C-alpha positions in Angstrom: -23.4 10.8 16.5 -19.8 11.9 16.6 -18.9 14.9 18.6 -22.5 16.1 18.6 -23.1 15.8 14.9 -25.1 13.1 13.1 -22.8 10.7 11.2 -23.8 10.5 7.6 -21.4 8.4 5.5 -21.0 9.5 1.9 -18.9 7.3 -0.3 -18.5 9.8 -3.2 -15.2 11.6 -3.3 -15.7 15.3 -2.6 -12.0 16.4 -2.9 -9.2 14.9 -5.0 -6.5 15.4 -2.5 -6.9 14.9 1.3 -4.4 15.6 4.1 -3.3 13.9 7.3 -1.3 15.8 9.9 0.9 13.6 12.0 4.2 13.7 13.8 7.5 12.9 12.1 7.8 10.0 14.6 4.4 8.6 13.5 5.5 8.9 9.9 8.8 7.2 10.5 7.0 4.3 12.2 4.6 4.0 9.3 7.4 4.0 6.8 9.1 1.2 8.8 5.9 -0.8 8.8 4.9 0.2 5.3 1.5 1.3 6.7 0.0 3.9 8.9 -2.4 2.5 11.5 -3.3 5.9 12.8 -2.5 8.4 15.6 -3.9 7.9 19.1 -7.1 9.8 18.3 -7.5 7.7 15.1 -7.1 4.4 17.0 -9.6 5.7 19.6 -12.2 6.7 17.0 -11.7 3.6 14.8 -10.7 5.5 11.6 -8.0 7.7 10.3 -8.9 11.4 10.3 -8.2 13.4 7.2 -9.0 16.9 6.1 -9.5 18.6 2.7 -7.4 21.5 1.6 -10.1 23.9 2.7 -10.2 22.2 6.2 -6.6 21.3 7.1 -5.4 24.7 8.3 -8.3 25.0 10.8 -7.6 21.4 11.9 -4.0 22.3 12.6 -5.1 25.4 14.5 -7.7 23.5 16.6 -5.7 20.3 17.3 -2.0 21.0 16.8 -1.4 24.8 17.4 2.2 25.4 18.4 3.2 21.7 18.1 6.6 21.2 16.5 7.8 18.2 14.5 4.7 17.7 12.4 4.3 16.6 8.8 1.5 17.1 6.3 0.8 13.9 4.3 -1.1 14.4 1.0 -3.1 11.4 -0.4 -5.1 11.0 -3.6 -8.6 10.4 -2.2 -9.6 8.0 -5.0 -6.7 5.7 -4.3 -8.3 4.8 -1.0 -11.4 3.2 -2.6 -14.5 2.3 -0.6 -12.7 2.4 2.8 -12.8 6.2 2.6 -16.1 7.7 3.9 -17.1 11.4 4.0 -18.8 12.0 7.3 -20.3 15.0 9.1 -18.0 16.4 11.8 -17.0 19.9 12.8 -19.9 22.3 12.1 -21.6 19.5 10.1 -19.0 19.7 7.4 -18.1 16.5 5.5 -14.6 15.2 6.5 -12.8 12.3 4.9 -12.4 9.3 7.3 -10.4 6.2 6.3 -11.7 2.9 7.8 -8.6 1.0 7.1 -4.8 1.3 7.5 -3.0 3.7 5.1 -0.4 2.1 2.8 2.6 4.5 2.9 2.7 4.2 -0.9 -0.6 6.1 -1.1 1.1 9.3 0.0 1.7 11.7 -2.9 3.8 14.0 -0.8 5.0 14.5 2.8 5.9 18.0 3.8 7.2 19.4 7.1 4.9 21.9 8.9 7.0 24.5 10.5 5.6 26.7 13.3 5.4 30.4 13.0 6.0 32.8 15.9 2.3 33.0 16.6 2.0 29.2 16.9 0.3 28.7 13.6 1.7 26.2 11.1 3.1 27.4 7.8 1.5 25.4 5.0 2.7 24.7 1.5 0.4 25.4 -1.5 -2.4 22.8 -1.2 -4.3 21.0 -4.0 -8.0 20.4 -3.8 
């Protein structure tokens, strides 16, 4: 069980594009190494946390509210192959988890996430 929810891995892609929120510094380190090994929480949990377009704004609100210097990395889910699993997490919803490092070439876009006055992040248009 992860965070009180049963972990059920599903290998079928449920969203074409998935998103990772990370700091610019983490992105810069990944670019220098040609791979992203994960943020501290990812390393602790043993996989890289991603969100779908429908989930990512709530993820930002719950885990990153008011935090400056973040980027939104978009990745084509199918490009990650069998290392991407869809597992029950927040509210039993299926979230994409990558059980491998992320090759920086897998990113289809990287966008700054500015912070609004109320502490929420301003998102670009997202693809499902």
